[in-house]
C-alpha positions in Angstrom: 126.9 85.2 98.9 124.9 84.9 102.1 121.4 86.3 102.4 122.6 89.2 104.6 125.1 90.4 102.1 122.6 89.9 99.2 120.0 92.1 100.9 122.7 94.7 101.8 123.7 94.9 98.1 120.0 95.5 97.2 119.8 98.3 99.7 122.9 100.0 98.4 122.2 99.4 94.7 118.9 98.3 93.2 116.7 99.9 95.8 117.7 103.4 94.4 115.0 103.4 91.8 113.2 106.7 92.3 115.3 109.7 91.2 114.8 113.5 91.1 114.4 113.7 94.9 117.1 115.3 97.1 117.2 115.9 100.9 115.7 119.2 102.0 118.6 119.8 104.4 121.4 118.1 102.3 120.8 118.9 98.6 123.8 116.8 97.6 122.2 113.6 99.1 119.4 111.5 97.7 116.2 111.6 99.7 115.0 108.1 100.8 112.1 109.0 103.1 109.3 111.5 103.6 108.8 113.2 107.0 105.4 112.1 108.2 104.9 115.5 109.8 106.1 118.2 107.4 106.2 116.0 104.3 109.8 117.1 103.6 112.2 114.8 101.6 114.9 113.6 103.8 118.1 111.5 103.5 119.3 108.6 105.7 121.1 110.9 108.2 118.1 113.2 108.7 115.5 110.5 109.3 114.5 109.3 112.8 111.8 107.3 114.4 109.7 108.9 117.1 106.4 107.6 118.5 106.2 105.1 115.7 106.5 107.9 113.1 109.3 108.7 110.6 110.3 112.3 111.2 113.0 114.8 110.2 115.3 116.3 112.8 113.3 119.5 113.0 110.0 117.8 113.6 111.7 115.5 116.1 112.5 118.5 118.2 109.0 119.8 117.9 107.5 116.5 119.0 109.9 116.3 122.0 109.0 119.8 123.0 105.3 119.2 122.7 105.6 116.1 124.9 106.7 118.4 127.7 109.5 116.1 128.8 107.4 113.1 129.6 108.9 109.6 129.0 112.4 108.2 129.1 113.2 109.2 125.6 112.3 112.9 126.2 114.4 112.9 129.4 117.3 111.5 127.5 116.9 114.3 124.9 116.9 117.0 127.5 119.9 115.5 129.1 121.8 115.3 125.8 121.1 119.0 125.1 122.3 120.2 128.4 125.3 122.6 128.0 127.5 120.5 130.3 126.7 117.3 128.4 127.5 119.1 125.1 130.9 120.1 126.4 131.6 116.6 127.6 130.6 115.2 124.2 133.0 117.7 122.4 135.7 116.6 124.7 135.0 113.0 123.9 135.2 113.7 120.2 138.6 115.4 120.5 139.9 112.5 122.6 138.6 109.9 120.2 136.4 108.2 122.8 133.1 109.4 121.5 130.2 107.0 122.2 127.2 107.3 119.9 124.0 108.5 121.6 120.4 108.4 120.5 120.5 104.9 119.1 117.0 104.3 120.2 115.8 107.2 118.1 117.4 105.7 115.0 116.3 102.1 115.4 115.3 100.4 112.1 116.7 103.1 109.7 118.8 102.5 106.6 121.9 104.3 107.7 123.6 101.6 109.7 125.2 98.5 108.0 123.2 95.4 109.2 125.1 93.0 111.4 122.7 90.1 111.2 120.3 88.6 108.7 117.4 89.8 110.8 118.6 93.4 110.8 119.2 93.2 107.0 115.7 91.9 106.3 114.3 94.6 108.5 116.2 97.3 106.6 115.2 95.7 103.4 111.5 95.9 104.3 111.9 99.5 105.3 113.6 100.3 102.0 110.7 98.8 100.1 108.2 100.8 102.2 110.1 104.1 101.6 110.2 103.6 97.8 106.6 102.5 97.7 105.8 105.7 99.5 107.7 107.6 96.8 105.8 105.9 94.0 102.5 106.6 95.7 103.3 110.3 95.9 104.2 110.4 92.2 100.8 108.8 91.4 99.0 111.3 93.6 100.7 114.1 91.7 99.6 112.5 88.4 96.0 112.3 89.7 96.1 116.0 90.5 97.4 116.8 87.0 94.7 114.6 85.5 92.0 116.5 87.4 93.0 119.9 86.0 93.2 118.6 82.5 97.0 118.3 82.0 96.7 114.9 80.5 100.1 114.6 78.8 101.9 115.6 82.0 99.8 113.2 84.0 100.6 110.3 81.7 104.3 111.0 82.1 104.0 110.9 85.9 101.8 107.8 85.8 104.5 106.1 83.7 107.1 107.0 86.3 105.0 105.6 89.1 104.3 102.4 87.1 108.0 102.0 86.4 108.8 102.4 90.1 106.4 99.7 91.1 107.8 97.3 88.4 111.3 97.8 89.5 110.3 97.1 93.1 108.9 93.8 92.1 112.2 91.8 92.2 113.0 93.3 95.6 109.9 91.9 97.3 110.5 89.2 100.0 106.9 88.0 100.3 104.1 86.9 97.9 101.6 89.4 99.4 104.0 92.3 98.6 104.3 91.1 95.0 100.5 90.9 94.7 100.0 94.4 96.2 102.5 95.9 93.7 100.8 94.1 90.8 97.5 95.6 91.9 99.1 99.0 92.0 100.5 98.6 88.5 97.1 97.5 87.2 95.4 100.4 88.7 97.8 102.9 87.1 97.5 101.2 83.7 93.8 101.6 84.0 94.2 105.3 84.7 96.5 105.6 81.7 93.8 104.1 79.5 95.7 100.8 79.0 92.7 98.7 80.0 93.7 95.6 78.1 97.0 95.4 80.0 95.2 96.2 83.3 92.8 93.4 82.7 95.6 90.9 82.1 97.1 91.7 85.5 93.7 91.6 87.2 93.0 88.2 85.6 96.4 86.8 86.7 95.6 87.7 90.3 92.0 86.6 90.2 93.2 83.1 89.2 95.7 82.7 92.1 95.5 79.3 93.7 95.3 78.6 97.4 92.8 78.8 100.2 93.4 82.5 100.9 91.2 84.5 98.4 92.2 88.0 99.6 93.9 89.1 96.4 91.8 87.1 94.0 88.7 88.9 95.4 90.3 92.4 95.2 91.5 91.8 91.6 88.3 90.1 90.6 86.2 93.1 91.8 88.3 95.5 89.6 88.2 93.0 86.7 84.4 92.8 86.8 84.0 96.5 86.7 86.0 96.6 83.5 84.0 93.7 82.0 80.8 95.5 82.7 81.6 98.0 80.0 81.3 95.6 77.2 80.9 92.0 78.4 77.9 91.7 80.7 77.8 87.9 80.8 81.5 87.6 81.8 81.1 90.4 84.4 78.1 88.5 85.8 80.2 85.3 86.1 83.1 87.2 87.8 80.8 88.9 90.3 79.2 85.5 91.2 82.6 83.9 91.7 83.5 86.8 94.0 80.5 86.0 96.2 81.8 82.5 96.6 85.5 83.4 97.1 84.8 86.2 99.6 83.8 83.6 102.2 87.5 82.4 102.2 89.0 85.8 102.9 90.5 86.0 106.4 88.3 88.0 108.7 89.2 91.5 109.8 90.1 90.5 113.3 92.5 87.8 112.1 94.3 90.2 109.8 94.5 92.8 112.6 96.0 90.2 115.0 98.5 89.2 112.4 99.7 92.7 111.9 99.9 93.3 115.7 102.1 90.2 116.1 104.7 91.3 113.5 108.0 92.2 115.0 108.2 95.5 113.0 104.9 96.7 114.5 106.4 100.2 115.0 106.1 100.6 111.3 102.9 98.5 110.8 104.8 97.3 107.7 102.0 95.3 106.0 99.4 97.9 106.8 101.5 100.7 105.3 102.4 98.7 102.2 98.7 98.2 101.5 97.9 101.9 102.2 100.6 103.3 100.0 99.8 100.9 97.1 96.1 101.8 97.7 95.1 98.2 98.0 93.1 98.6 101.3 89.8 96.9 100.7 86.6 96.7 102.7 85.4 93.2 102.0 82.0 93.7 103.8 81.0 96.7 101.7 82.5 94.9 98.6 80.1 92.0 99.2 77.1 94.3 99.3 78.3 96.2 96.2 78.8 93.0 94.4 75.1 92.1 95.0 74.2 95.6 93.7 76.2 95.2 90.5 74.7 91.7 89.9 71.2 93.1 90.3 71.9 95.9 87.8 73.3 93.5 85.2 70.3 91.2 85.6 68.0 94.1 85.2 69.7 95.0 82.0 69.2 91.4 80.8 65.5 91.6 81.8 65.8 88.9 84.5 63.7 90.8 86.9 63.0 88.1 89.5 66.7 87.3 90.0 67.5 91.1 90.0 65.1 91.7 92.9 66.8 88.9 94.9 70.3 90.4 94.6 69.2 94.0 95.1 67.4 93.0 98.3 70.5 91.4 99.6 72.5 94.6 98.7 70.1 96.6 100.9 70.4 94.2 103.8 74.2 93.9 103.6 74.8 97.7 103.5 72.2 99.2 105.7 72.2 103.1 105.8 74.9 103.4 103.1 75.2 104.7 99.6 75.0 101.1 98.3 71.8 100.6 100.1 70.3 103.8 98.7 71.3 102.8 95.2 69.8 99.3 95.6 66.6 100.8 97.0 66.4 103.2 93.9 66.8 100.2 91.5 64.1 98.3 93.4 61.8 101.3 93.1 62.4 101.5 89.4 61.7 97.8 89.1 58.4 98.1 91.0 57.4 100.9 88.7 58.1 98.9 85.6 56.1 95.9 86.9 53.2 98.0 88.0 50.3 97.4 85.5 49.4 100.5 83.7 45.7 101.4 84.1 43.9 101.9 80.8 42.1 105.2 80.6 38.3 104.9 81.0 36.5 105.0 77.8 33.9 107.7 77.6 30.5 106.4 76.6 29.5 107.0 73.0 26.7 109.6 72.7 23.3 108.2 71.9 22.2 108.9 68.4 19.1 111.1 68.4 16.7 111.0 65.5 14.9 114.2 64.8 11.9 114.0 62.5 10.9 117.2 61.0 7.6 117.6 59.2 7.2 120.1 56.5 3.9 121.4 55.5 
């Protein structure tokens, strides 16, 4: 079986992992996407790409109308909706010579059978993105249930989201996709109170070999937060390793250029996977926050001189941020502790007076 057929089989079979969703306009069809405008569940036939956004047919019309007829695509839309053109199309249908229009609007969607390996891989990436988006929405629903105290229902939804991410694992075509899904699973397990399992996943990612330390740093940061609850020394070691590894994370400009150079930039595939798995990470702020956590741990261990060093670095690395305010507060407390307490002045003892009384 060649790669194209293999990926096509995945799209038609194993990719259908999130159930209980049907198309808003075709209730008998499974929904495979979410309209980025009205948030409606839509099937293959209803989904279209417009201005780099995935939209339903209704929102597509609204976007074209709002654009006021500017651009070649809008001109084509107006032409296709002209009564004379509609009549010609109906005639073509009856005569069996209908030619499909609007292919530019449907580029990259799951409806067509891929003809080449490149098309199959592009559809496969989009399928992963759509189902990751579904799992993310299930998790968001679980978060809302958790906030209002419906814990049992929230746990059921968390379990559904976790299961979706696990089933997506075998479908991934890149290592970074696999790592992003692993981080998402660990985060959900942590929300479910399964901290031991979450720690295991974080530890496996924190030990990844190679020069690129992107995922080891992200996982290590979450791991250290869990260790802080009961194992201060281990948390201290993990945070210090982060400060060393974070130097080897690709800079933001390099990551941006890599995303811009990808052929599927209309979907910003890598960016969206990170967004929907909630693995977006600000490495600069994480560096300052790591200094803050190290300083706090050292304070709790009564190592005040070292604590002052790291807290000062946290203030410098996150100027005018919440992290800087917290570091300043810790330094203020430290200064108050080190300030020698003044002993109260002792009042002089009253002089003893001897009174001699003579009696006659």
